[in-house]
N, C-alpha and C positions, 0 to 999 in steps of 0.2 A: 208150971206146967211141963219144961223141959225135962224133969226126970223121968215122966211117964209118958214120953214122946219113945214108940217101938217102929222099928224097920221090920217091916212086913217080908217075908219071904219068897219074893218074885222077880224073875231076872230084872236087871239094871237096863233101863233107858237111854237112848241118846238124849231123847229131850221127850220126856214124859208130860203130859198134859190131859186137860178134862176130863177127870174123873166123873164119874156119873154113879149113882148109887139105884140099884134095882129094889125096891121096898119087898115086891112080892115074891122076890126069889131069895134076897139077900145076899147079894153079888154084887161086885163092885166094876163097872166098865174103866177104862183110861185108855189113853194113845201113847204110840210113840211116833212123833211127828214124821220125820225122817226116815224111818224104819217103815212107815206104810203101814203099822201094824197096831190091833186093837185086842187090848188084853181084857180078862178077866179073873177076878178070883173070887170063888166062892166061900159062904161060911166055915165051910170044913176044911179050907186050905189048897184046894186044888186049884190049880191053875190053868186056864188057855187060852191062847191065842189064836187069831185070823191074820191073813197076809190080804192087805185092800188092794194092792197091785200098785198103788201111788199112796203120796204125801196124805195122810188124812188128820187133821186140826182138831177136829171134836167129833163126838160121839155122845146119841140120844137113844131114849128108847123110843120103839112106835109104838102105840096104841093098838094097831092091827097086828102086830108081832113081828119080832126081830128087832134092827136097828137103824139108824139114820146116820150117816156121817157126813160132816163137812170136808172136803176131800179137794185134791188138786184141780176136779174137772168138774167140781160142783157138787150137787147134794149125790149120795149113793145110796142104796140098800144094801144092809147085810143081814143074811140069815146065819144066825151062829151054829143052828144043826146043821147045814151043809157045808156053810164056810163058803155060799156061793154070794156074790157080788153084783151087783147090778146097777144101773143109771136110774137116776130118780127124776132130779132136774139138771141140766148140763147151763155152767153161768158163762161160759168162754171167756174165762180168765185171760187177763194179756201175758205172754212170755215171762216167766219168772216171778208171776204173783199167784199166791196160793191160799186156800183156808186157813184159817185159824181158831182161835175159839169161838164157844157157840154153847147158846141152852135155849131152851124151850119154856114160854112162859103159861099161866095157868088155862089159856084156852088152846094149848098145843100149836102154837108159831114158832117156828123154829127162827131164832136170831143165830147167825154165824157172819163174821168178821175175814177180811185179809188181809194181807201184806206183801209187800217186796220181800223178794228172799234176802235183796241186800239192805232191806229198812229204808229203801230211798222215799223221802218224805210226800207223803199225800197220795200213793200209789194204791192206798188200800181204802177199804169201805165197809161199813155194815148193812148186812142184806136182811131181810124178812123173808123166810119161806112159809106161806101161809098151806093151811089143810088143804087147799084147792090144787096145789102147786104152782101157784102163782109165785114172782119173787118179785120183790119191792126193795129199792135203795133206801135205805132210813139214813146213813149219815154218808154222804161221799167226801171223798179227801181225806180219809185216815190216815195214820200212817204206820202205826201197829197195833190194829185192832184186837182188843183181849176182852177182857172180864166182862160178862153180863149177868145182871140178878135184878131181882124185883122187892120191894118194901112186901112187907107180911100182906097189907091189904089190897096189894098191885096196884097200886094208885101212884107208885115212883118205879124208875127202872135206872139202875146203875149202870155205870161203862166207863171201859176204861181204853184210852187210845196210849199206850206205854210212855211214848217219848214225853208226852205232857207233863207226866209226874204226878198227875192227878188221879181222882177218881171224880167223875162228872156224873151227877143226878139230872133227870128230866122227870116232868110230869106225864103220868101214862095212862092212856085210855085202854082198860082191859077190854071193852067191848069191839074197840076197833085198830087196836095196836098202832095207835097214832103216838107220837110222841112231841113234847113242846118245853121250851124253855129250859134247855141244857145251861148247865151254870157248875161251878165247881163245889163238890162235895168234901172232900179231903184232899190235900197235899201233902206227897210224899218228900221228905226232908230227912234223907236218907243216905247221904255220900253220894256214892255210885247206884244205889240201887235204883230200880223203877219198878212201877207198880205192874202185876202181869194179870193174874186169873182172881176171882173173887167166889164168894157162898156168902149167904146171907141166913141171918138165924132168926128164931121165932120172936126173938125181943126187936129185932129190925136191926141188929148190930149185922156189921158188913166185915166180913173177914179178907185180907187181901196180902195174896202172896208177891214178896219181895224178890224178883230177879236180883241176881247179886247183892241182895240184902240177906240171907240168909234166915229169914224170918216169914215169920204169917203175922199181921197186925190185926187187930181188932177195933172197928171205930161205933162209936154207939150212932144212934138213929141221930145224933147232932150234928155228926161228924167229926166229933172229937176222940182221939185216941185213948183207949179204953185198956187194953193191953197187947203184950208181945210174945208169940211162941217162937223160941230161937230152935234154928236148924243146925246139923254139924256140916250142911253143903250150904254153898252159897245161891247156888241157883234154883230159888224154890218157883215153881211156876203156875202150881194153880189148887184148889182145895176143894172139898166138897164133904156135906153132911152124910151121916149111915149109921150103919147099925140098928138094933131093935128098936131103939129109942130114940133115934136120929142123934145123939148126940156123941158121936165119934166123929171127927174132922180126919179125915183122909186127905193125904198131900202128895202131889207129885213132884218130882223135881229132875234136873237137868244134869246131864254132865259137866263137869266144868275143867278148870286146869289141873293137871295131875291126875286126871280120870277120875276124880273124885265126883260123885252125885248121880244122879240117875234112878237115885233109890225112892221106895214108895213108904210111906209113912204112915202113921196114925197116932193121934191121942184124944182122950177126954176134953171136949169142949166145954163142959158145966153148963150147957145152954142146949137144948134142940134146934136143931136147924130146920129149914124150910125143905119140905120133900122136894123133889126135881118132877118135872112135868112130861109125858111123853108127846113124840109127835103125833099129831091126831090126822095126818095126811096119809 
């Protein structure tokens, strides 16, 4: 697959993250965390970006229109038409703690996690923003809360706390959002690499971006490694499916040593991915 990898003509990011596909418009959104910018790439190659005014760890579509951001102050609403950013739900995070990766389940609940800027152990958590704007703590005591995704039937939730070097899986109740029986799904044994963001395909395969690993790994539903996509930069941060047939894998990266990285890539996945879901609040 490496020979089919393509770099997209967009500005390089300091820390690109959180790709999110909008199937209705054929556009891809992603963020540059420390720059506090939300980016959009349209199908015709046009690029736009918006300033969030603070660090932003994840972006999702909003069913009522616009976007919702997981940002330094909590959850924000962004109107791409005007660029206006407004508070949605404040979290009152401790100093030095920021929001990180996030995604919505089929019911439109927005799960997003936090981490300490210095990656101090146990200072992060995974939160759930329900459509009524209530917030629950799903996983306390995380360190670098990262990738989140669900199995095709919605009965399992995948989750990454990067320093554990694992992808974990939990039983998931789509009706309530309750999680149970957290357990290891796949162990990352790749030198200094740690798992970052993830995406799930229609066959139940879990695609995992490797920070300092220069690759995206695909694990089967049984947790066994099935394939690897190598990238020309070490700090691979996340991935998401998109394109007309949902068979294109979009991959974000971060700048690394020697000012390499930060590019946005795409590659044919050979299998369709699951569509993302908008926040319903």
